[in-house]
ZAMARGU-4260 file (C-alpha; in steps of 0.2 Angstrom, whole numbers, plus 5000, padded with zeros to 4 digits):
<rodrens>
0) 5125/4957/5002 | 5139/4948/5001 | 5147/4954/4984 | 5143/4938/4975 | 5135/4937/4962
5) 5119/4928/4964 | 5122/4915/4950 | 5110/4898/4950 | 5114/4885/4962 | 5127/4898/4971
10) 5127/4897/4991 | 5131/4911/5000 | 5148/4916/5009 | 5153/4904/5024 | 5144/4891/5017
15) 5154/4874/5021 | 5164/4870/5006 | 5157/4853/5000 | 5169/4840/4988 | 5167/4847/4969
20) 5160/4861/4973 | 5158/4871/4957 | 5169/4886/4951 | 5159/4902/4949 | 5166/4918/4939
25) 5161/4935/4940 | 5165/4951/4928 | 5153/4961/4929 | 5162/4970/4943 | 5178/4966/4948
30) 5185/4951/4943 | 5182/4937/4955 | 5181/4919/4957 | 5173/4907/4969 | 5172/4888/4975
35) 5155/4886/4982 | 5154/4901/4994 | 5173/4905/4995 | 5183/4917/4987 | 5196/4909/4977
40) 5211/4921/4973 | 5214/4927/4957 | 5230/4936/4958 | 5239/4951/4954 | 5228/4965/4941
45) 5237/4958/4926 | 5234/4939/4930 | 5217/4946/4932 | 5214/4953/4916 | 5220/4936/4909
50) 5207/4928/4917 | 5194/4939/4910 | 5201/4939/4892 | 5198/4919/4893 | 5180/4920/4902
55) 5176/4936/4890 | 5179/4923/4876 | 5165/4909/4882 | 5176/4895/4879 | 5186/4899/4861
60) 5205/4896/4862 | 5214/4914/4863 | 5233/4914/4855 | 5247/4920/4865 | 5248/4935/4854
65) 5228/4940/4856 | 5232/4938/4875 | 5248/4950/4875 | 5239/4962/4864 | 5224/4961/4875
70) 5234/4964/4891 | 5246/4977/4884 | 5241/4983/4868 | 5253/4990/4856 | 5269/4991/4871
75) 5270/4976/4877 | 5286/4971/4890 | 5301/4961/4881 | 5294/4947/4891 | 5276/4947/4889
80) 5276/4930/4883 | 5284/4925/4899 | 5274/4931/4909 | 5255/4926/4900 | 5263/4909/4904
85) 5268/4914/4924 | 5250/4920/4923 | 5243/4904/4916 | 5251/4893/4926 | 5247/4900/4943
90) 5228/4902/4938 | 5228/4884/4934 | 5235/4879/4950 | 5218/4887/4961 | 5206/4885/4946
95) 5199/4868/4946 | 5210/4852/4934 | 5203/4854/4917 | 5195/4871/4918 | 5211/4882/4911
100) 5218/4872/4896 | 5233/4874/4885 | 5228/4874/4864 | 5238/4877/4850 | 5249/4889/4857
105) 5234/4898/4867 | 5223/4896/4882 | 5206/4893/4885 | 5193/4890/4899 | 5182/4875/4898
110) 5172/4863/4907 | 5162/4876/4917 | 5144/4873/4924 | 5129/4882/4915 | 5128/4899/4924
115) 5145/4899/4931 | 5148/4916/4924 | 5137/4930/4929 | 5138/4937/4910 | 5132/4921/4903
120) 5118/4921/4917 | 5113/4941/4913 | 5114/4936/4894 | 5103/4920/4897 | 5090/4930/4906
125) 5089/4946/4893 | 5087/4934/4878 | 5072/4925/4890 | 5064/4944/4892 | 5065/4948/4875
130) 5055/4930/4871 | 5041/4935/4885 | 5039/4953/4881 | 5038/4949/4860 | 5024/4935/4867
135) 5015/4950/4877 | 5020/4943/4893 | 5027/4960/4899 | 5026/4957/4916 | 5038/4940/4916
140) 5050/4952/4904 | 5052/4965/4917 | 5056/4953/4929 | 5069/4944/4920 | 5077/4961/4916
145) 5079/4966/4933 | 5087/4950/4939 | 5098/4952/4926 | 5104/4970/4929 | 5105/4964/4947
150) 5120/4955/4943 | 5129/4970/4939 | 5142/4975/4954 | 5149/4993/4952 | 5158/4995/4935
155) 5162/4978/4924 | 5178/4972/4924 | 5184/4987/4940 | 5204/4988/4940 | 5207/4977/4928
160) 5222/4984/4916 | 5224/4983/4897 | 5216/4991/4881 | 5206/4974/4879 | 5197/4977/4896
165) 5193/4994/4892 | 5185/4992/4877 | 5175/4978/4885 | 5171/4990/4900 | 5162/5001/4888
170) 5154/4987/4878 | 5146/4980/4894 | 5141/4998/4904 | 5133/5001/4884 | 5124/4985/4886
175) 5118/4989/4904 | 5112/5004/4899 | 5102/4997/4885 | 5094/4983/4897 | 5090/4997/4908
180) 5081/5007/4894 | 5072/4992/4890 | 5066/4988/4907 | 5061/5007/4912 | 5051/5007/4895
185) 5040/4990/4902 | 5040/5000/4917 | 5027/5013/4910 | 5020/5001/4900 | 5014/4994/4914
190) 5009/5009/4925 | 5024/5010/4935 | 5026/5028/4929 | 5026/5037/4946 | 5039/5025/4952
195) 5050/5027/4938 | 5052/5045/4940 | 5065/5045/4952 | 5076/5033/4943 | 5075/5041/4926
200) 5079/5059/4934 | 5095/5052/4942 | 5099/5041/4925 | 5098/5058/4916 | 5110/5065/4928
205) 5124/5051/4926 | 5120/5051/4905 | 5114/5067/4903 | 5117/5065/4882 | 5108/5050/4881
210) 5092/5056/4875 | 5082/5038/4876 | 5082/5043/4896 | 5076/5060/4893 | 5060/5053/4882
215) 5057/5041/4895 | 5056/5055/4908 | 5045/5065/4900 | 5034/5050/4898 | 5034/5046/4915
220) 5032/5065/4921 | 5018/5067/4908 | 5007/5051/4915 | 5012/5056/4933 | 5003/5073/4931
225) 5016/5083/4928 | 5016/5090/4910 | 5023/5106/4914 | 5040/5097/4919 | 5038/5086/4904
230) 5039/5101/4894 | 5052/5108/4903 | 5065/5091/4901 | 5064/5093/4883 | 5068/5112/4885
235) 5083/5106/4895 | 5089/5093/4884 | 5089/5104/4867 | 5098/5116/4875 | 5111/5105/4881
240) 5112/5097/4864 | 5114/5115/4856 | 5128/5119/4868 | 5139/5102/4869 | 5136/5093/4854
245) 5128/5108/4842 | 5113/5097/4838 | 5094/5097/4839 | 5084/5084/4848 | 5081/5067/4839
250) 5064/5066/4828 | 5057/5053/4843 | 5059/5066/4856 | 5053/5080/4845 | 5039/5071/4842
255) 5034/5067/4860 | 5036/5086/4863 | 5023/5088/4853 | 5010/5075/4859 | 5014/5082/4875
260) 5009/5098/4869 | 4992/5093/4864 | 4990/5081/4875 | 4989/5067/4862 | 4976/5052/4871
265) 4988/5039/4866 | 4999/5045/4880 | 4989/5046/4892 | 4987/5027/4896 | 5000/5013/4898
270) 4996/4997/4887 | 5000/4985/4899 | 4994/4991/4917 | 5000/4983/4933 | 5010/4994/4944
275) 5024/4981/4952 | 5018/4967/4945 | 5021/4949/4951 | 5030/4937/4940 | 5013/4932/4932
280) 4998/4941/4928 | 4986/4944/4943 | 4970/4939/4939 | 4957/4941/4953 | 4942/4928/4954
285) 4933/4936/4969 | 4915/4930/4965 | 4907/4922/4979 | 4900/4904/4975 | 4884/4906/4965
290) 4869/4894/4974 | 4866/4877/4964 | 4848/4877/4965 | 4848/4895/4956 | 4831/4895/4949
295) 4820/4906/4938 | 4825/4924/4932 | 4828/4915/4914 | 4822/4932/4907 | 4834/4943/4917
300) 4847/4931/4916 | 4847/4933/4898 | 4846/4952/4897 | 4859/4954/4909 | 4870/4940/4899
305) 4867/4950/4882 | 4872/4968/4889 | 4888/4959/4896 | 4892/4952/4880 | 4891/4968/4871
310) 4909/4973/4881 | 4918/4961/4868 | 4929/4973/4864 | 4917/4987/4861 | 4909/4996/4875
315) 4910/4997/4893 | 4894/4988/4900 | 4884/4994/4915 | 4871/4985/4921 | 4862/4990/4936
320) 4849/4980/4947 | 4838/4989/4959 | 4825/4980/4972 | 4821/4980/4988 | 4832/4969/5002
325) 4831/4949/5000 | 4824/4950/4983 | 4838/4941/4976 | 4848/4954/4969 | 4865/4947/4973
330) 4860/4930/4968 | 4855/4934/4950 | 4871/4945/4950 | 4882/4931/4956 | 4875/4917/4943
335) 4876/4928/4928 | 4893/4936/4934 | 4900/4916/4933 | 4890/4914/4918 | 4899/4928/4909
340) 4916/4921/4918 | 4923/4914/4900 | 4921/4933/4893 | 4932/4941/4906 | 4948/4931/4906
345) 4957/4944/4915 | 4948/4942/4931 | 4932/4946/4940 | 4930/4960/4956 | 4916/4959/4969
350) 4914/4971/4984 | 4898/4971/4997 | 4896/4990/4997 | 4886/4990/5012 | 4876/5004/5005
355) 4859/4998/5016 | 4871/5000/5031 | 4875/5018/5043 | 4893/5017/5037 | 4893/5013/5018
360) 4909/5008/5012 | 4920/5020/5007 | 4926/5021/4987 | 4944/5027/4990 | 4944/5010/5002
365) 4937/4998/4990 | 4948/5005/4977 | 4963/5000/4988 | 4958/4983/4990 | 4954/4982/4971
370) 4970/4987/4966 | 4978/4976/4977 | 4970/4960/4972 | 4975/4968/4953 | 4995/4966/4960
375) 4997/4984/4963 | 5009/4985/4977 | 5004/4995/4993 | 5018/5009/4989 | 5011/5013/4972
380) 4993/5015/4979 | 4989/5034/4982 | 4979/5040/4994 | 4966/5052/4987 | 4951/5045/4977
385) 4955/5053/4962 | 4970/5046/4961 | 4968/5027/4966 | 4951/5030/4953 | 4964/5035/4940
390) 4975/5021/4942 | 4962/5008/4943 | 4956/5014/4926 | 4975/5014/4920 | 4977/4993/4927
395) 4961/4989/4921 | 4966/4996/4901 | 4969/4983/4889 | 4962/4970/4900 | 4945/4961/4901
400) 4938/4961/4921 | 4921/4961/4927 | 4918/4970/4943 | 4904/4966/4953 | 4896/4980/4964
405) 4885/4973/4978 | 4873/4983/4989 | 4876/5000/4982 | 4872/5016/4991 | 4868/5026/4976
410) 4878/5031/4959 | 4891/5043/4967 | 4896/5027/4977 | 4897/5017/4962 | 4903/5030/4949
415) 4923/5028/4954 | 4924/5010/4955 | 4918/5009/4938 | 4931/5003/4924 | 4934/5016/4912
420) 4941/5004/4894 | 4932/4996/4881 | 4931/4976/4885 | 4927/4979/4904 | 4909/4978/4911
425) 4902/4981/4929 | 4886/4972/4939 | 4880/4986/4953 | 4866/4979/4964 | 4856/4990/4975
430) 4840/4996/4981 | 4839/5012/4974 | 4838/5012/4955 | 4853/5019/4949 | 4844/5032/4937
435) 4861/5044/4940 | 4871/5030/4933 | 4875/5037/4915 | 4876/5024/4903 | 4869/5010/4913
440) 4857/4997/4908 | 4845/4998/4921 | 4834/4982/4928 | 4822/4982/4941 | 4821/4967/4949
445) 4803/4962/4959 | 4798/4946/4970 | 4797/4930/4960 | 4782/4923/4951 | 4771/4911/4960
450) 4779/4897/4949 | 4798/4903/4952 | 4795/4903/4970 | 4788/4886/4972 | 4802/4880/4958
455) 4815/4887/4971 | 4805/4880/4987 | 4806/4862/4977 | 4822/4863/4972 | 4830/4865/4991
460) 4816/4855/5000 | 4815/4841/4987 | 4804/4835/4975 | 4796/4821/4984 | 4790/4830/5000
465) 4783/4844/4991 | 4772/4835/4978 | 4762/4827/4990 | 4758/4844/5000 | 4756/4857/4984
470) 4746/4868/4991 | 4756/4870/5007 | 4771/4874/4999 | 4760/4887/4988 | 4755/4894/5007
475) 4774/4894/5012 | 4780/4905/4997 | 4764/4917/4998 | 4769/4920/5016 | 4786/4922/5010
480) 4779/4937/4999 | 4788/4927/4986 | 4807/4936/4991 | 4820/4923/4987 | 4829/4924/5002
485) 4814/4922/5015 | 4808/4907/5002 | 4826/4900/5002 | 4828/4902/5021 | 4810/4893/5027
490) 4816/4880/5014 | 4832/4878/5021 | 4824/4874/5040 | 4812/4863/5033 | 4826/4853/5023
495) 4836/4852/5038 | 4821/4844/5049 | 4816/4829/5042 | 4801/4827/5052 | 4792/4841/5049
500) 4780/4841/5036 | 4777/4856/5022 | 4761/4858/5031 | 4770/4860/5048 | 4781/4875/5041
505) 4764/4884/5034 | 4756/4884/5050 | 4771/4892/5058 | 4772/4906/5046 | 4753/4908/5046
510) 4755/4912/5063 | 4756/4930/5064 | 4764/4931/5081 | 4777/4920/5074 | 4780/4931/5060
515) 4779/4947/5068 | 4770/4954/5053 | 4761/4950/5037 | 4774/4946/5023 | 4773/4958/5012
520) 4786/4968/5000 | 4798/4975/5009 | 4809/4977/5023 | 4795/4969/5035 | 4795/4953/5025
525) 4813/4948/5027 | 4812/4953/5044 | 4797/4941/5046 | 4809/4928/5037 | 4823/4931/5051
530) 4811/4929/5064 | 4808/4912/5059 | 4825/4906/5059 | 4830/4916/5077 | 4815/4909/5085
535) 4825/4891/5082 | 4841/4897/5089 | 4848/4889/5104 | 4848/4901/5119 | 4868/4902/5118
540) 4866/4906/5097 | 4852/4917/5101 | 4862/4929/5114 | 4877/4928/5101 | 4866/4934/5086
545) 4860/4948/5097 | 4874/4955/5104 | 4887/4954/5091 | 4874/4964/5077 | 4876/4976/5090
550) 4893/4981/5085 | 4897/4995/5072 | 4910/4990/5058 | 4911/4981/5042 | 4914/4963/5049
555) 4920/4958/5067 | 4936/4947/5070 | 4935/4931/5081 | 4944/4936/5095 | 4933/4953/5096
560) 4918/4942/5097 | 4923/4933/5109 | 4927/4948/5121 | 4909/4955/5113 | 4902/4939/5122
565) 4913/4938/5136 | 4916/4918/5131 | 4932/4908/5126 | 4937/4911/5107 | 4934/4891/5103
570) 4916/4891/5113 | 4915/4908/5101 | 4920/4900/5086 | 4907/4886/5088 | 4892/4899/5091
575) 4898/4910/5075 | 4900/4894/5063 | 4883/4886/5068 | 4875/4905/5063 | 4884/4904/5049
580) 4877/4886/5042 | 4859/4894/5047 | 4863/4907/5036 | 4861/4922/5050 | 4878/4925/5049
585) 4892/4926/5034 | 4909/4921/5035 | 4920/4935/5027 | 4936/4926/5030 | 4945/4915/5042
590) 4943/4921/5058 | 4932/4935/5053 | 4913/4936/5053 | 4900/4949/5045 | 4881/4951/5045
595) 4869/4954/5029 | 4863/4972/5032 | 4848/4967/5035 | 4851/4954/5047 | 4859/4966/5059
600) 4847/4977/5059 | 4837/4962/5064 | 4849/4956/5074 | 4850/4974/5084 | 4830/4975/5086
605) 4831/4956/5093 | 4845/4964/5105 | 4832/4978/5110 | 4817/4964/5113 | 4826/4952/5120
610) 4843/4956/5129 | 4837/4953/5148 | 4843/4964/5159 | 4844/4977/5147 | 4861/4983/5154
615) 4870/4967/5146 | 4868/4977/5128 | 4879/4991/5137 | 4891/4977/5145 | 4892/4969/5127
620) 4899/4986/5119 | 4910/4990/5134 | 4919/4973/5133 | 4920/4977/5115 | 4929/4996/5118
625) 4939/4985/5133 | 4947/4973/5119 | 4950/4987/5107 | 4958/4999/5121 | 4968/4986/5128
630) 4973/4979/5112 | 4979/4994/5105 | 4990/5000/5121 | 5002/4983/5119 | 5003/4988/5101
635) 5008/5006/5107 | 5020/4998/5120 | 5028/4986/5108 | 5031/5001/5096 | 5037/5012/5109
640) 5044/5002/5126 | 5044/5013/5141 | 5032/5024/5135 | 5022/5032/5150 | 5006/5035/5140
645) 4999/5019/5143 | 5001/5023/5161 | 4990/5036/5158 | 4975/5027/5147 | 4958/5021/5157
650) 4959/5004/5166 | 4950/4991/5157 | 4945/4975/5162 | 4952/4964/5147 | 4967/4958/5144
655) 4968/4963/5127 | 4978/4953/5112 | 4997/4948/5116 | 5008/4949/5099 | 5026/4939/5096
660) 5032/4953/5087 | 5031/4970/5081 | 5025/4966/5062 | 5013/4955/5069 | 5007/4971/5081
665) 5009/4981/5067 | 4997/4970/5054 | 4984/4969/5068 | 4982/4988/5071 | 4982/4990/5050
670) 4971/4975/5050 | 4959/4981/5061 | 4959/5000/5057 | 4940/5003/5052 | 4934/4992/5065
675) 4943/5001/5078 | 4938/5017/5074 | 4922/5011/5071 | 4920/5005/5090 | 4927/5021/5094
680) 4916/5032/5086 | 4899/5019/5093 | 4907/5022/5111 | 4906/5040/5108 | 4888/5040/5112
685) 4891/5032/5127 | 4894/5044/5144 | 4902/5026/5149 | 4914/5021/5137 | 4918/5039/5130
690) 4933/5041/5139 | 4940/5024/5134 | 4936/5028/5116 | 4945/5043/5118 | 4960/5033/5123
695) 4960/5022/5111 | 4960/5034/5097 | 4976/5041/5106 | 4984/5024/5107 | 4980/5022/5088
700) 4990/5038/5085 | 4999/5027/5070 | 4986/5027/5061 | 4988/5044/5059 | 5005/5047/5057
705) 5007/5035/5045 | 4995/5043/5034 | 4984/5028/5034 | 4966/5029/5037 | 4970/5048/5043
710) 4952/5054/5035 | 4942/5043/5048 | 4954/5046/5063 | 4951/5064/5061 | 4931/5062/5058
715) 4931/5050/5073 | 4942/5062/5083 | 4930/5077/5078 | 4914/5066/5084 | 4923/5062/5101
720) 4929/5081/5105 | 4911/5086/5103 | 4903/5073/5111 | 4917/5075/5128 | 4910/5093/5125
725) 4893/5091/5127 | 4897/5079/5142 | 4904/5092/5151 | 4921/5080/5152 | 4937/5091/5151
730) 4947/5078/5153 | 4939/5066/5138 | 4938/5083/5128 | 4958/5089/5130 | 4963/5071/5125
735) 4951/5072/5110 | 4957/5089/5106 | 4977/5085/5106 | 4973/5069/5096 | 4965/5082/5082
740) 4979/5094/5085 | 4991/5080/5080 | 4981/5074/5063 | 4981/5092/5060 | 4999/5097/5060
745) 5005/5079/5052 | 4991/5085/5039 | 5002/5099/5033 | 4990/5111/5028 | 4981/5115/5045
750) 4994/5122/5058 | 4982/5138/5065 | 4969/5124/5067 | 4981/5112/5074 | 4988/5126/5087
755) 4971/5131/5091 | 4967/5113/5098 | 4984/5110/5105 | 4980/5128/5117 | 4964/5124/5121
760) 4969/5105/5126 | 4983/5111/5137 | 4971/5122/5147 | 4958/5108/5148 | 4972/5097/5154
765) 4976/5110/5168 | 4956/5111/5173 | 4956/5092/5174 | 4972/5087/5180 | 4979/5078/5165
770) 4998/5084/5165 | 5004/5072/5152 | 4989/5077/5140 | 4997/5094/5143 | 5014/5089/5141
775) 5009/5084/5123 | 4998/5096/5119 | 5016/5106/5123 | 5024/5098/5113 | 5013/5099/5096
780) 5010/5118/5097 | 5030/5120/5100 | 5031/5109/5082 | 5017/5120/5074 | 5028/5136/5081
785) 5043/5128/5073 | 5034/5126/5054 | 5028/5144/5056 | 5046/5150/5060 | 5039/5157/5076
790) 5056/5151/5085 | 5055/5158/5103 | 5038/5156/5106 | 5041/5136/5099 | 5057/5134/5112
795) 5046/5141/5126 | 5033/5126/5123 | 5046/5113/5120 | 5055/5119/5137 | 5040/5119/5146
800) 5036/5101/5140 | 5053/5095/5143 | 5050/5100/5163 | 5034/5092/5162 | 5039/5076/5155
805) 5053/5076/5167 | 5041/5079/5183 | 5030/5065/5176 | 5046/5052/5175 | 5040/5051/5156
810) 5059/5049/5146 | 5050/5044/5129 | 5041/5060/5131 | 5056/5070/5135 | 5065/5064/5123
815) 5052/5069/5109 | 5055/5087/5114 | 5071/5087/5117 | 5075/5082/5097 | 5060/5095/5093
820) 5071/5108/5103 | 5084/5103/5093 | 5076/5109/5076 | 5072/5128/5086 | 5091/5127/5090
825) 5094/5122/5073 | 5084/5137/5064 | 5093/5149/5075 | 5110/5147/5069 | 5115/5138/5086
830) 5121/5122/5077 | 5132/5113/5092 | 5120/5115/5104 | 5105/5108/5088 | 5117/5092/5087
835) 5119/5090/5108 | 5101/5092/5111 | 5098/5079/5096 | 5111/5066/5102 | 5104/5068/5119
840) 5084/5063/5115 | 5092/5049/5102 | 5101/5041/5115 | 5087/5042/5128 | 5078/5032/5116
845) 5090/5017/5111 | 5091/5016/5131 | 5074/5010/5129 | 5077/5000/5114 | 5064/5011/5106
850) 5064/5009/5088 | 5052/5017/5080 | 5054/5033/5090 | 5072/5030/5090 | 5071/5032/5071
855) 5063/5050/5076 | 5076/5055/5086 | 5090/5050/5071 | 5080/5060/5060 | 5083/5076/5070
860) 5100/5072/5073 | 5102/5069/5054 | 5097/5087/5050 | 5110/5096/5065 | 5124/5085/5060
865) 5120/5090/5041 | 5119/5110/5044 | 5136/5106/5056 | 5143/5099/5040 | 5146/5082/5047
870) 5137/5074/5032 | 5144/5057/5034 | 5137/5055/5051 | 5121/5062/5045 | 5118/5050/5031
875) 5120/5036/5043 | 5109/5042/5054 | 5096/5046/5042 | 5099/5027/5033 | 5096/5020/5049
880) 5082/5032/5052 | 5074/5026/5035 | 5075/5009/5038 | 5064/5008/5055 | 5052/5019/5047
885) 5051/5008/5030 | 5049/4991/5040 | 5035/5000/5053 | 5025/5006/5036 | 5028/5025/5042
890) 5026/5031/5026 | 5024/5051/5030 | 5043/5051/5039 | 5049/5037/5026 | 5046/5052/5014
895) 5052/5066/5025 | 5069/5055/5028 | 5071/5054/5008 | 5068/5072/5008 | 5082/5076/5024
900) 5095/5064/5011 | 5090/5075/4996 | 5096/5093/5004 | 5110/5081/5011 | 5116/5076/4997
905) 5114/5095/4989 | 5124/5097/5004 | 5138/5086/4997 | 5139/5093/4978 | 5130/5077/4974
910) 5113/5084/4967 | 5109/5070/4955 | 5107/5060/4971 | 5096/5072/4978 | 5085/5074/4964
915) 5081/5053/4964 | 5079/5055/4983 | 5067/5070/4981 | 5058/5062/4968 | 5055/5046/4978
920) 5050/5055/4993 | 5037/5066/4981 | 5030/5048/4977 | 5028/5043/4995 | 5021/5058/5001
925) 5006/5060/4987 | 4989/5061/4998 | 4998/5063/5015 | 5010/5076/5024 | 5000/5090/5016
930) 5002/5104/5004 | 5016/5113/5014 | 5029/5098/5015 | 5024/5094/4996 | 5031/5113/4993
935) 5048/5111/5003 | 5050/5094/4994 | 5047/5102/4976 | 5058/5117/4982 | 5073/5103/4984
940) 5069/5094/4970 | 5071/5112/4959 | 5088/5115/4968 | 5094/5097/4964 | 5087/5098/4945
945) 5095/5115/4944 | 5113/5107/4950 | 5111/5093/4935 | 5107/5106/4921 | 5089/5105/4919
950) 5084/5121/4923 | 5069/5123/4916 | 5061/5109/4924 | 5068/5117/4941 | 5057/5132/4938
955) 5041/5123/4934 | 5042/5113/4953 | 5049/5131/4960 | 5032/5139/4951 | 5022/5125/4960
960) 5030/5127/4977 | 5028/5145/4976 | 5010/5143/4972 | 5007/5131/4988 | 5018/5143/5002
965) 5008/5158/4994 | 4991/5151/4996 | 4997/5145/5015 | 5004/5161/5020 | 5019/5152/5023
970) 5038/5161/5027 | 5046/5150/5013 | 5038/5160/5000 | 5052/5173/4999 | 5065/5160/4996
975) 5057/5152/4983 | 5052/5171/4974 | 5073/5172/4977 | 5077/5156/4967 | 5065/5160/4953
980) 5071/5177/4950 | 5084/5179/4942 | 5087/5160/4935 | 5100/5150/4948 | 5114/5143/4936
985) 5124/5127/4944
</rodrens>
């Protein structure tokens, strides 16, 4: 930032000065002026005081006597009038002609453009925010207040002397605090309670007697599930007010305490949910397009529409449609949902839960996508299923949203995805009846009646062609088993072939060899219909249809599909789009494709039957593994230039994708995470691809380290370990164990398991002559020993890792072990050597232009510098690391760096800043990092709260930390016990 308030139409500094560039003024900070983007000299402090007094009168004339009183009060100098005239004359020379005018023995500032004064801009924004709030447009109101508050640049009228400036400073600061209270109040109304805790903690420290901040902090803590801390805030406030002012808390604060004590349901949910909302409310419209030729099902449409109508402010309606695959559940649900759209003005959500496939969608993944669609920022989405479900219900509270949950596996998959408030409704489709879904209105959908089936067929093919061959048409729909999906595919093929008659199609369906099986209710009916379409494919289309169906994962990208088919992307896209046109493939998004789950099964059956030679199936999956391994290795190297790990990966024949910059590489990694891990999981079952699957996981370590996809990462690593063990492959098992050890030590709650895995990995690495794996296993063993305070053992592990990394010429690995060894030196009182080791490791990363790992180096250096008392340098190191972690989406390390900054603030005697950073760390580490890290952050937060006089709340944090450490048997237990008894007084 350049320090210039961002008022409308203002250019930044360095912009060329244009003729007639408008003047801009700032008083919400130092008194300053700019012409265009160039600063204008405003003279001495007294001269700036005169300018401020005139600006704050907003064009009204100030007499000379008023100005003298404003500048000097009751004791003006003897030449005060002359001084005022001199200041005015000097200002007139630097300002535009006609701006400072003399009038009636006084002065005024006139002729300024609208928005020329930052205070005026702030006032206008605040007024607009009040109007928006009155109109219940909280999202817009909150944005306007945020823009107003951004105009403050430190203390108003900073450095300006005189009683008038002093009074205005107090007024403007009070107004700023009122705006802050209003904005924070709206934050809580919109469900951003967890994010508000950090800011409110800092504000209560800076303004301890301002009860409204305390009240908002109590509510934010309570809604974040921290009831004991919320009550502790009240106890701290009551004690402070009694000690300082001899009064009790105001009635609103007392009432809030009582409501928290009795768990008043009215406190639980915000009235207008939307975490970090955009300027306008987000209204998702995710329903797939309804088919224009929807036919029949009138009784079901009426029944479901009536159920949805009952969601009108009274009940949360749940309708569950059950039936066999291809019976038209989705078509009916989408049709009914579109008809009901006017009753749900706040949006419609849709998801295919993939319940019939081998890997049904995980509820937490679906909730993440729903929350994003509803306007929730990624940083506000927690990791655990329970927290996501709770936030989802909060975001939907007070809104009218329809949720269509398509292709569900069972009631357990559906329950977390149901809205929890009046006015919302859910439609669920599944092959099974949702008898375990409490309150659901169940609808069993059977095949069409002959009349409905014929009507659907006629609408697609055309009345003219069917009228003359009615019996043949009846034969067709009967052969399709009256299944809507089969009828639609058959009719669509006939409609596309003008030379065919209905009798031709009927004859084809009558041939049992073409149908594979007689058409009956169940999957065979759909399979027969697919066979009809598959038989019409050109050889290249049929090959693509078969081979792409082999790949696991919810969908596949165009680039990955091209690798599977061993074709250029353009040719691949043409083939895939032709399959989309024939309804054998779906276009999930531009450049992404997916099969209906039954179509995928059919495609695989075709591959088993038709792909010749059979080895081509294995070759296709091998090419997919190659594609993912090459690409993820490239992503790894972009993030870690010079890292030798990529030199030790299995060789591949596919070059992989190339990325223009680290942001694009990270985007690919996180977008492809599910497909990437699915590929590794699938490859584990094949000895030919097992090693490459392990290396895919190793190179995709960011998925575990960032906290994203860590559960699935762990599950795949476990599967690969077991597969390698069964195959008798010590190298693959060692690498899978190293990946497991890494994810377990990152989790913060499985240190013993991580140590066993790392030690076993080291043994197997020696057997397999895989020295790099041995290096990383030793490094992880050392980290676990550090966390468990086994310092001598940890030092031995790190020294061994450093020696072996050097022998391999792996400088990034050596730098990592050096930084970790620094932590051991720090823990054992060797502060200066700790600083030297961390500085050496960070310098090595910098020499390699290694931004991400360089941030880890600066993290270690920041810890050592903090303990050595060099706090300014430590702050610089940690803040640089924080910036890199944030841009790299490393939530775990972003949170841990904020935690270390909290420790630094405590060391510097700034407990308020420490509390704010610790709260921010807690918010980021929700669901990642494990209990041990959570306990450490709580311990530091307690110290910070104790330092700002919030002793009761500090004790709540320490008691929670003590419970965590005792359950883990952690060495930090004794430290927390000492904090709890006796009470620590600042």
